[in-house]
C-alpha positions as a Markdown table, in Angstrom:
| # | Residue | x | y | z |
|---|---|---|---|---|
| 1 | Met | 69.0 | 106.4 | 110.6 |
| 2 | Glu | 67.5 | 109.0 | 108.4 |
| 3 | Asp | 70.8 | 111.0 | 108.3 |
| 4 | Phe | 72.6 | 107.8 | 107.5 |
| 5 | Lys | 70.2 | 107.1 | 104.7 |
| 6 | Asn | 71.0 | 110.3 | 103.0 |
| 7 | Ile | 74.8 | 110.2 | 103.2 |
| 8 | Ser | 75.1 | 109.5 | 99.5 |
| 9 | Arg | 73.3 | 112.7 | 98.6 |
| 10 | Arg | 75.8 | 114.7 | 100.7 |
| 11 | Thr | 79.0 | 113.1 | 99.5 |
| 12 | Val | 79.4 | 115.2 | 96.3 |
| 13 | Leu | 82.7 | 117.0 | 97.1 |
| 14 | Arg | 84.7 | 119.7 | 95.5 |
| 15 | Ala | 87.5 | 118.4 | 93.3 |
| 16 | Gly | 90.4 | 117.8 | 95.6 |
| 17 | Ala | 88.6 | 119.1 | 98.6 |
| 18 | Val | 89.0 | 117.6 | 102.1 |
| 19 | Val | 85.8 | 117.1 | 104.1 |
| 20 | Ala | 85.4 | 115.4 | 107.4 |
| 21 | Ala | 82.5 | 113.2 | 108.3 |
| 22 | Gly | 81.0 | 111.2 | 111.1 |
| 23 | Val | 79.1 | 108.1 | 110.6 |
| 24 | Gly | 75.9 | 110.1 | 110.2 |
| 25 | Gly | 77.1 | 112.3 | 107.4 |
| 26 | Leu | 79.5 | 115.0 | 106.3 |
| 27 | Val | 80.3 | 117.9 | 108.5 |
| 28 | Pro | 82.6 | 120.9 | 108.0 |
| 29 | Thr | 86.2 | 120.0 | 108.7 |
| 30 | Arg | 86.8 | 122.7 | 111.2 |
| 31 | Phe | 84.2 | 121.2 | 113.6 |
| 32 | Ala | 85.4 | 117.6 | 113.3 |
| 33 | Ile | 89.2 | 117.6 | 113.2 |
| 34 | Gly | 91.2 | 117.2 | 116.4 |
| 35 | Asn | 89.3 | 114.6 | 118.4 |
| 36 | Thr | 92.1 | 112.1 | 119.0 |
| 37 | Ala | 89.8 | 109.6 | 120.5 |
| 38 | Lys | 88.3 | 109.0 | 117.1 |
| 39 | Val | 89.7 | 106.6 | 114.5 |
| 40 | Lys | 90.4 | 108.6 | 111.4 |
| 41 | Ile | 89.4 | 107.0 | 108.1 |
| 42 | Gly | 90.5 | 108.8 | 104.9 |
| 43 | Phe | 88.5 | 108.1 | 101.8 |
| 44 | Leu | 90.6 | 108.7 | 98.6 |
| 45 | Leu | 87.8 | 108.2 | 96.1 |
| 46 | Pro | 86.3 | 109.9 | 93.0 |
| 47 | Tyr | 83.2 | 112.0 | 93.8 |
| 48 | Ser | 83.1 | 113.7 | 90.4 |
| 49 | Gly | 83.6 | 112.7 | 86.8 |
| 50 | Thr | 83.4 | 109.3 | 85.1 |
| 51 | Tyr | 83.8 | 107.2 | 88.3 |
| 52 | Ala | 81.7 | 109.4 | 90.7 |
| 53 | Ala | 79.0 | 106.7 | 91.2 |
| 54 | Leu | 81.7 | 104.1 | 92.0 |
| 55 | Gly | 83.2 | 106.3 | 94.7 |
| 56 | Glu | 79.8 | 106.9 | 96.2 |
| 57 | Ala | 79.0 | 103.2 | 96.3 |
| 58 | Ile | 82.3 | 102.3 | 98.0 |
| 59 | Thr | 81.7 | 105.0 | 100.6 |
| 60 | Asn | 78.1 | 103.8 | 101.2 |
| 61 | Gly | 79.1 | 100.2 | 101.5 |
| 62 | Phe | 81.8 | 101.0 | 104.0 |
| 63 | Lys | 79.5 | 103.1 | 106.2 |
| 64 | Leu | 76.8 | 100.5 | 106.1 |
| 65 | Ala | 79.1 | 97.8 | 107.4 |
| 66 | Leu | 80.3 | 100.1 | 110.2 |
| 67 | Glu | 76.7 | 101.1 | 111.1 |
| 68 | Glu | 75.7 | 97.4 | 111.3 |
| 69 | Arg | 78.5 | 97.0 | 113.9 |
| 70 | Gly | 77.6 | 99.8 | 116.1 |
| 71 | Gly | 79.4 | 102.6 | 114.3 |
| 72 | Lys | 82.7 | 101.9 | 116.1 |
| 73 | Leu | 86.1 | 100.3 | 115.3 |
| 74 | Gly | 87.7 | 98.5 | 118.2 |
| 75 | Gly | 85.4 | 100.4 | 120.6 |
| 76 | Arg | 86.4 | 103.8 | 119.2 |
| 77 | Glu | 84.2 | 106.3 | 117.4 |
| 78 | Val | 85.0 | 107.0 | 113.8 |
| 79 | Gln | 85.7 | 110.2 | 111.8 |
| 80 | Phe | 85.6 | 110.1 | 108.0 |
| 81 | Ile | 87.7 | 112.5 | 105.9 |
| 82 | Ala | 87.1 | 112.4 | 102.2 |
| 83 | Val | 89.1 | 113.6 | 99.3 |
| 84 | Asp | 87.8 | 113.7 | 95.8 |
| 85 | Asp | 90.7 | 112.2 | 93.8 |
| 86 | Glu | 89.1 | 113.2 | 90.5 |
| 87 | Ser | 90.5 | 110.0 | 89.0 |
| 88 | Asn | 93.6 | 112.0 | 88.3 |
| 89 | Pro | 96.8 | 110.0 | 88.6 |
| 90 | Ala | 98.9 | 113.2 | 88.5 |
| 91 | Lys | 97.3 | 114.3 | 91.7 |
| 92 | Gly | 97.5 | 110.9 | 93.4 |
| 93 | Pro | 100.4 | 111.6 | 95.7 |
| 94 | Glu | 99.2 | 115.1 | 96.5 |
| 95 | Asn | 95.7 | 114.0 | 97.4 |
| 96 | Thr | 97.0 | 111.0 | 99.4 |
| 97 | Asn | 99.2 | 113.5 | 101.3 |
| 98 | Lys | 96.2 | 115.6 | 102.2 |
| 99 | Leu | 94.9 | 112.6 | 104.1 |
| 100 | Val | 98.1 | 111.1 | 105.4 |
| 101 | Thr | 100.2 | 114.2 | 106.3 |
| 102 | Gly | 97.6 | 116.9 | 106.3 |
| 103 | Glu | 94.9 | 115.1 | 108.3 |
| 104 | Asn | 97.0 | 112.4 | 109.9 |
| 105 | Val | 94.5 | 109.6 | 109.2 |
| 106 | Asp | 94.9 | 106.2 | 110.7 |
| 107 | Phe | 93.7 | 104.4 | 107.5 |
| 108 | Val | 93.3 | 105.3 | 103.8 |
| 109 | Val | 90.5 | 103.6 | 101.8 |
| 110 | Gly | 90.5 | 103.8 | 98.0 |
| 111 | Pro | 90.9 | 104.6 | 95.2 |
| 112 | Val | 89.0 | 103.5 | 92.1 |
| 113 | His | 91.5 | 104.5 | 89.4 |
| 114 | Ser | 94.6 | 102.3 | 89.1 |
| 115 | Gly | 96.8 | 105.3 | 88.2 |
| 116 | Val | 95.7 | 107.1 | 91.4 |
| 117 | Ala | 96.4 | 103.9 | 93.3 |
| 118 | Met | 100.0 | 104.0 | 92.2 |
| 119 | Gly | 100.4 | 107.5 | 93.6 |
| 120 | Met | 98.7 | 106.4 | 96.8 |
| 121 | Val | 101.0 | 103.4 | 97.2 |
| 122 | Lys | 104.1 | 105.6 | 96.8 |
| 123 | Val | 103.0 | 107.8 | 99.7 |
| 124 | Val | 101.8 | 105.1 | 102.1 |
| 125 | Arg | 104.9 | 103.0 | 101.5 |
| 126 | Glu | 107.0 | 105.9 | 102.8 |
| 127 | Thr | 104.7 | 106.8 | 105.7 |
| 128 | Gly | 103.6 | 103.3 | 106.8 |
| 129 | Thr | 100.0 | 104.4 | 106.9 |
| 130 | Ile | 97.7 | 101.3 | 106.5 |
| 131 | Ala | 95.9 | 101.5 | 103.2 |
| 132 | Ile | 93.1 | 99.3 | 101.9 |
| 133 | Ile | 92.6 | 99.3 | 98.1 |
| 134 | Ala | 88.9 | 99.2 | 97.8 |
| 135 | Asn | 88.7 | 99.0 | 94.0 |
| 136 | Ala | 91.8 | 99.8 | 91.8 |
| 137 | Gly | 93.1 | 96.6 | 90.3 |
| 138 | Ala | 96.7 | 97.8 | 89.6 |
| 139 | Gly | 98.8 | 94.6 | 89.9 |
| 140 | Ala | 102.0 | 96.4 | 90.9 |
| 141 | Ala | 100.4 | 97.7 | 94.1 |
| 142 | Thr | 100.4 | 94.2 | 95.6 |
| 143 | Gly | 103.1 | 92.9 | 93.3 |
| 144 | Pro | 106.5 | 94.6 | 93.1 |
| 145 | Leu | 105.3 | 97.4 | 95.4 |
| 146 | Cys | 103.6 | 95.2 | 98.0 |
| 147 | Ala | 104.2 | 96.2 | 101.6 |
| 148 | Pro | 102.9 | 95.0 | 105.0 |
| 149 | Asn | 100.7 | 98.1 | 105.3 |
| 150 | Ile | 99.0 | 97.7 | 101.9 |
| 151 | Phe | 95.9 | 95.5 | 101.6 |
| 152 | Arg | 93.4 | 94.9 | 98.9 |
| 153 | Thr | 89.7 | 94.0 | 99.3 |
| 154 | Ser | 88.8 | 94.2 | 95.7 |
| 155 | Phe | 90.6 | 92.4 | 92.9 |
| 156 | Thr | 93.5 | 92.7 | 90.6 |
| 157 | Asn | 93.0 | 93.5 | 86.9 |
| 158 | Trp | 94.6 | 90.1 | 86.0 |
| 159 | Gln | 92.3 | 88.3 | 88.4 |
| 160 | Thr | 89.0 | 89.4 | 86.8 |
| 161 | Ala | 90.2 | 89.0 | 83.2 |
| 162 | Tyr | 92.3 | 85.8 | 83.1 |
| 163 | Pro | 89.4 | 83.4 | 83.7 |
| 164 | Met | 87.5 | 84.6 | 80.7 |
| 165 | Ala | 90.2 | 83.2 | 78.3 |
| 166 | Lys | 89.1 | 79.7 | 79.3 |
| 167 | Val | 85.5 | 80.6 | 78.8 |
| 168 | Ala | 86.2 | 82.0 | 75.3 |
| 169 | Met | 88.1 | 78.8 | 74.3 |
| 170 | Glu | 85.3 | 76.5 | 75.6 |
| 171 | Arg | 82.8 | 78.5 | 73.5 |
| 172 | Gly | 84.8 | 77.9 | 70.3 |
| 173 | Met | 86.4 | 81.3 | 70.0 |
| 174 | Lys | 89.8 | 81.2 | 68.2 |
| 175 | Asn | 90.2 | 84.8 | 67.0 |
| 176 | Val | 89.4 | 87.7 | 69.4 |
| 177 | Val | 89.7 | 91.5 | 69.4 |
| 178 | Thr | 90.7 | 93.1 | 72.7 |
| 179 | Met | 89.9 | 96.7 | 73.5 |
| 180 | Ser | 90.2 | 99.1 | 76.4 |
| 181 | Trp | 91.1 | 102.6 | 77.6 |
| 182 | Lys | 94.8 | 103.1 | 77.5 |
| 183 | Tyr | 95.6 | 103.2 | 81.2 |
| 184 | Ala | 96.9 | 100.7 | 83.8 |
| 185 | Ala | 93.6 | 99.0 | 84.6 |
| 186 | Gly | 92.6 | 98.4 | 81.0 |
| 187 | Glu | 96.0 | 97.4 | 79.8 |
| 188 | Glu | 96.5 | 94.9 | 82.7 |
| 189 | Ala | 93.0 | 93.4 | 82.2 |
| 190 | Val | 93.6 | 93.0 | 78.4 |
| 191 | Ala | 97.0 | 91.5 | 79.2 |
| 192 | Gly | 95.5 | 89.0 | 81.6 |
| 193 | Phe | 92.9 | 87.8 | 79.1 |
| 194 | Glu | 95.5 | 87.7 | 76.2 |
| 195 | Gln | 97.9 | 85.7 | 78.4 |
| 196 | Gly | 95.3 | 83.0 | 79.1 |
| 197 | Phe | 93.9 | 83.0 | 75.6 |
| 198 | Thr | 97.1 | 82.8 | 73.6 |
| 199 | Lys | 98.5 | 80.1 | 76.0 |
| 200 | Ala | 95.4 | 78.0 | 75.2 |
| 201 | Gly | 96.1 | 78.4 | 71.5 |
| 202 | Gly | 93.9 | 81.4 | 70.7 |
| 203 | Lys | 94.8 | 84.4 | 68.5 |
| 204 | Ile | 94.5 | 88.1 | 69.2 |
| 205 | Ala | 93.3 | 89.6 | 65.9 |
| 206 | Lys | 94.0 | 93.1 | 67.2 |
| 207 | Gln | 94.4 | 95.1 | 70.5 |
| 208 | Ile | 92.7 | 98.5 | 70.4 |
| 209 | Leu | 93.5 | 101.1 | 73.1 |
| 210 | Val | 91.7 | 104.4 | 73.3 |
| 211 | Pro | 92.6 | 107.4 | 75.5 |
| 212 | Phe | 91.0 | 107.6 | 78.9 |
| 213 | Pro | 88.2 | 108.6 | 79.5 |
| 214 | Gln | 87.2 | 108.9 | 75.8 |
| 215 | Glu | 83.7 | 107.6 | 75.1 |
| 216 | Glu | 83.6 | 108.0 | 71.3 |
| 217 | Phe | 83.9 | 104.5 | 69.9 |
| 218 | Gln | 82.4 | 104.6 | 66.5 |
| 219 | Ala | 85.6 | 104.3 | 64.5 |
| 220 | Asn | 86.8 | 101.4 | 66.6 |
| 221 | Leu | 83.5 | 99.6 | 66.2 |
| 222 | Thr | 83.7 | 100.0 | 62.4 |
| 223 | Glu | 87.2 | 98.4 | 62.6 |
| 224 | Ile | 86.0 | 95.5 | 64.7 |
| 225 | Ala | 83.2 | 94.8 | 62.2 |
| 226 | Ala | 85.8 | 94.7 | 59.4 |
| 227 | Leu | 88.0 | 92.3 | 61.3 |
| 228 | Lys | 85.1 | 89.8 | 61.9 |
| 229 | Pro | 86.5 | 88.2 | 65.0 |
| 230 | Asp | 84.9 | 85.3 | 66.9 |
| 231 | Gly | 84.5 | 87.5 | 70.0 |
| 232 | Val | 85.4 | 90.8 | 71.5 |
| 233 | Phe | 87.0 | 91.2 | 75.0 |
| 234 | Val | 86.9 | 94.7 | 76.5 |
| 235 | Phe | 87.6 | 96.6 | 79.7 |
| 236 | Phe | 85.4 | 99.6 | 80.4 |
| 237 | Ala | 83.6 | 100.8 | 83.6 |
| 238 | Gly | 81.2 | 103.4 | 84.7 |
| 239 | Ser | 79.8 | 105.7 | 82.0 |
| 240 | Gly | 82.3 | 104.4 | 79.5 |
| 241 | Ala | 80.9 | 100.9 | 79.9 |
| 242 | Leu | 77.3 | 102.1 | 79.5 |
| 243 | Lys | 78.2 | 103.9 | 76.3 |
| 244 | Phe | 80.3 | 101.1 | 74.8 |
| 245 | Val | 77.7 | 98.4 | 75.3 |
| 246 | Lys | 74.9 | 100.6 | 73.8 |
| 247 | Asp | 77.2 | 101.6 | 70.9 |
| 248 | Tyr | 78.2 | 98.0 | 70.3 |
| 249 | Ala | 74.6 | 96.9 | 69.9 |
| 250 | Ala | 73.7 | 100.0 | 67.8 |
| 251 | Ala | 76.6 | 99.2 | 65.4 |
| 252 | Gly | 75.0 | 95.8 | 64.7 |
| 253 | Leu | 77.7 | 93.8 | 66.3 |
| 254 | Lys | 75.6 | 91.7 | 68.7 |
| 255 | Ser | 76.1 | 88.6 | 66.6 |
| 256 | Ile | 79.8 | 88.7 | 67.8 |
| 257 | Pro | 80.0 | 87.7 | 71.5 |
| 258 | Leu | 81.0 | 90.6 | 73.8 |
| 259 | Met | 83.0 | 89.7 | 76.9 |
| 260 | Gly | 84.8 | 91.5 | 79.7 |
| 261 | Pro | 85.4 | 91.8 | 83.4 |
| 262 | Gly | 82.1 | 92.4 | 85.2 |
| 263 | Phe | 82.6 | 96.2 | 85.4 |
| 264 | Leu | 81.3 | 96.2 | 81.8 |
| 265 | Thr | 77.8 | 95.8 | 83.2 |
| 266 | Asp | 78.0 | 96.4 | 87.0 |
| 267 | Gly | 76.2 | 99.5 | 88.1 |
| 268 | Val | 75.0 | 100.3 | 84.5 |
| 269 | Leu | 73.1 | 97.2 | 83.5 |
| 270 | Lys | 69.7 | 98.9 | 83.9 |
| 271 | Glu | 70.6 | 101.8 | 81.7 |
| 272 | Gln | 72.2 | 99.6 | 79.1 |
| 273 | Gly | 68.9 | 97.8 | 78.7 |
| 274 | Ala | 68.5 | 95.4 | 75.7 |
| 275 | Ala | 71.9 | 96.3 | 74.4 |
| 276 | Ala | 73.5 | 94.3 | 77.2 |
| 277 | Glu | 71.6 | 91.1 | 76.4 |
| 278 | Gly | 74.0 | 88.1 | 76.1 |
| 279 | Val | 77.1 | 89.9 | 77.4 |
| 280 | Leu | 79.4 | 87.6 | 79.2 |
| 281 | Thr | 81.5 | 88.8 | 82.2 |
| 282 | Thr | 83.7 | 87.4 | 84.8 |
| 283 | Leu | 83.9 | 88.9 | 88.3 |
| 284 | His | 84.3 | 88.2 | 92.0 |
| 285 | Tyr | 80.7 | 89.2 | 92.6 |
| 286 | Ala | 77.2 | 89.0 | 91.1 |
| 287 | Asp | 74.1 | 90.7 | 92.3 |
| 288 | Ala | 72.2 | 87.5 | 92.0 |
| 289 | Leu | 74.4 | 85.3 | 94.2 |
| 290 | Asp | 71.9 | 83.2 | 96.2 |
| 291 | Thr | 73.5 | 83.3 | 99.7 |
| 292 | Pro | 72.2 | 84.6 | 103.0 |
| 293 | Glu | 75.0 | 87.1 | 103.3 |
| 294 | Asn | 74.3 | 88.6 | 99.9 |
| 295 | Lys | 70.5 | 88.7 | 100.4 |
| 296 | Ser | 70.9 | 90.4 | 103.7 |
| 297 | Phe | 73.5 | 92.9 | 102.4 |
| 298 | Arg | 71.4 | 93.9 | 99.4 |
| 299 | Ala | 68.3 | 94.4 | 101.5 |
| 300 | Ala | 70.1 | 96.5 | 104.0 |
| 301 | Tyr | 71.8 | 98.6 | 101.3 |
| 302 | Arg | 68.5 | 99.3 | 99.5 |
| 303 | Lys | 66.9 | 100.3 | 102.8 |
| 304 | Ala | 69.7 | 102.6 | 103.7 |
| 305 | Phe | 70.3 | 104.3 | 100.3 |
| 306 | Ser | 67.1 | 103.6 | 98.3 |
| 307 | Lys | 69.2 | 102.1 | 95.5 |
| 308 | Asp | 70.6 | 98.7 | 94.7 |
| 309 | Ala | 74.0 | 97.6 | 95.7 |
| 310 | Asp | 76.7 | 96.7 | 93.2 |
| 311 | Val | 80.2 | 95.2 | 93.3 |
| 312 | Tyr | 81.7 | 98.6 | 94.3 |
| 313 | Ala | 79.4 | 98.8 | 97.4 |
| 314 | Val | 80.5 | 95.2 | 98.3 |
| 315 | Gln | 84.2 | 96.2 | 98.1 |
| 316 | Gly | 83.5 | 99.2 | 100.4 |
| 317 | Tyr | 81.6 | 96.9 | 102.8 |
| 318 | Asp | 84.4 | 94.4 | 102.9 |
| 319 | Ser | 87.0 | 97.1 | 103.5 |
| 320 | Ala | 85.2 | 98.0 | 106.7 |
| 321 | Gln | 84.9 | 94.3 | 107.6 |
| 322 | Leu | 88.6 | 93.9 | 107.3 |
| 323 | Leu | 89.3 | 96.9 | 109.5 |
| 324 | Phe | 86.6 | 95.8 | 112.0 |
| 325 | Gln | 88.4 | 92.4 | 112.4 |
| 326 | Gly | 91.8 | 93.9 | 112.7 |
| 327 | Met | 90.8 | 96.7 | 115.2 |
| 328 | Ala | 88.8 | 94.2 | 117.3 |
| 329 | Glu | 92.0 | 92.1 | 117.7 |
| 330 | Val | 94.0 | 95.1 | 119.0 |
| 331 | Lys | 91.1 | 96.6 | 121.0 |
| 332 | Gly | 91.2 | 99.8 | 119.0 |
| 333 | Asp | 94.9 | 100.5 | 119.5 |
| 334 | Thr | 96.1 | 101.8 | 116.2 |
| 335 | Ala | 99.6 | 102.3 | 117.6 |
| 336 | Ala | 99.9 | 98.5 | 117.9 |
| 337 | Lys | 100.5 | 98.5 | 114.1 |
| 338 | Ala | 102.4 | 95.2 | 113.8 |
| 339 | Asn | 99.7 | 93.3 | 115.7 |
| 340 | Leu | 97.0 | 95.1 | 113.7 |
| 341 | Ile | 98.5 | 94.1 | 110.4 |
| 342 | Ala | 99.0 | 90.5 | 111.6 |
| 343 | Ala | 95.3 | 90.4 | 112.5 |
| 344 | Met | 94.2 | 91.8 | 109.2 |
| 345 | Glu | 96.4 | 89.3 | 107.4 |
| 346 | Lys | 94.6 | 86.4 | 109.1 |
| 347 | Ala | 91.1 | 87.8 | 108.5 |
| 348 | Val | 88.4 | 85.6 | 107.1 |
| 349 | Ile | 85.8 | 87.9 | 105.4 |
| 350 | Lys | 82.3 | 86.6 | 105.2 |
| 351 | Ser | 81.4 | 88.7 | 102.2 |
| 352 | Pro | 78.3 | 89.1 | 100.1 |
| 353 | Arg | 80.6 | 87.8 | 97.3 |
| 354 | Gly | 81.4 | 84.6 | 99.3 |
| 355 | Thr | 83.9 | 84.0 | 102.0 |
| 356 | Phe | 87.5 | 85.0 | 101.1 |
| 357 | Thr | 90.9 | 85.2 | 102.8 |
| 358 | Leu | 94.1 | 87.2 | 101.9 |
| 359 | Ser | 97.2 | 85.9 | 100.1 |
| 360 | Lys | 100.7 | 86.6 | 101.4 |
| 361 | Ala | 100.7 | 89.6 | 99.1 |
| 362 | His | 97.5 | 90.8 | 100.7 |
| 363 | Asn | 95.3 | 90.1 | 97.7 |
| 364 | Pro | 91.9 | 88.4 | 98.0 |
| 365 | Val | 91.8 | 84.7 | 97.4 |
| 366 | Gln | 88.3 | 84.5 | 95.9 |
| 367 | Asp | 86.0 | 82.8 | 93.5 |
| 368 | Ile | 85.5 | 84.4 | 90.1 |
| 369 | Tyr | 82.0 | 84.0 | 88.7 |
| 370 | Leu | 80.9 | 83.7 | 85.1 |
| 371 | Arg | 77.8 | 85.8 | 84.5 |
| 372 | Gln | 75.6 | 86.5 | 81.5 |
| 373 | Val | 72.9 | 89.0 | 80.9 |
| 374 | Lys | 69.6 | 87.2 | 80.3 |
| 375 | Gly | 66.3 | 88.9 | 80.2 |
| 376 | Gly | 67.8 | 92.1 | 81.5 |
| 377 | Gln | 69.2 | 90.3 | 84.6 |
| 378 | Glu | 72.8 | 89.3 | 85.5 |
| 379 | Val | 72.6 | 85.5 | 85.7 |
| 380 | Val | 75.3 | 83.5 | 87.5 |
| 381 | Val | 76.3 | 80.8 | 85.0 |
| 382 | Gly | 78.8 | 79.2 | 87.2 |
| 383 | Val | 82.3 | 79.6 | 88.8 |
| 384 | Ala | 84.9 | 80.5 | 86.2 |
| 385 | Asp | 87.8 | 80.0 | 88.6 |
| 386 | Lys | 87.7 | 78.7 | 92.2 |
| 387 | Ala | 89.6 | 80.5 | 94.9 |
| 388 | Leu | 91.8 | 82.3 | 92.4 |
| 389 | Ala | 94.8 | 84.2 | 93.7 |
| 390 | Asp | 96.8 | 86.7 | 91.7 |
| 391 | Pro | 100.4 | 85.5 | 91.2 |
| 392 | Ala | 101.6 | 88.8 | 92.6 |
| 393 | Thr | 104.8 | 88.6 | 90.6 |
| 394 | Gly | 107.6 | 90.6 | 92.2 |
| 395 | Cys | 106.1 | 90.7 | 95.7 |
| 396 | Lys | 108.8 | 89.8 | 98.3 |
| 397 | Met | 106.5 | 89.4 | 101.3 |
| 398 | Gly | 106.1 | 85.9 | 102.8 |
């Protein structure tokens, strides 16, 4: 178990490099490729840059779930092949092809960045490779571009943002500024909130979009202060979320409620410190969920990796759970693709986030929690939306 414990320290990959791994850790590709008895799992995740910690957490969560189930899928041993996608949409198709065509993987798991996801979807739609979106919330991937071989165990950008509109209205906010990085995830999240908020009679004072992955926010914060909104809704994640929340507080704006999808605090809350106090977020998971599944998961994750789990680790964990159920049904026969897909579609995932199923578009149908930072802790205030499914506009499946 010691090798498994240290996987995260050995998962820092060269940008765009391909590395193969067994359950116990990474090994040089030349020694691991070619064993056809093994199920090949391709990780298309960021292991460098802004989202590196997210890629590591997804990887860790997936491997933990597999380790708990004996390290096999459908009775077959597993080989991992990881590509650092660099959160670079331009390289999305190329990096996906490294796994699908170059390494002939059975499954692709990832990515984090929505732009990269769109490149991945393009490739797997053409090849038929089964892909599990373990984070990226790009709506089109399971909307107009939905396909039988594309699954999502995370969320859509709409799904984690839309419920906050109701929360804002209930708290008396009528005039809100929205802000995000200018890329698919941020724009879709902002659009989801704005859709719900304006439909309920609210007004968007201004929408601010900044280049990804810019983390210089001072001019924007000065503008927000001048607009004097009732609240501010933002989408940021990783180091950008850490920086924005600290800058927001330093700019003296804490009297204006700050809201966003849970990525605003997840994984960075400790580093945000007092600056995060009072921040409201909506998400499909909360560290403090008081369930046996969540308590057991968090204890096992801490034991394995000497750090606390977050939503990204949960999504990796549940990606493995989905594959485990599908592969068990076909007894490890990846060639029985139609039966494998049918089994995955019917899966019931007992997740640390709460039990969820999949919609006809292969999106999670899941509770969205309202959380607030109180005393340095992420407190679950309640359920903002029960068993919420993304509308998956444009999906022709089902």
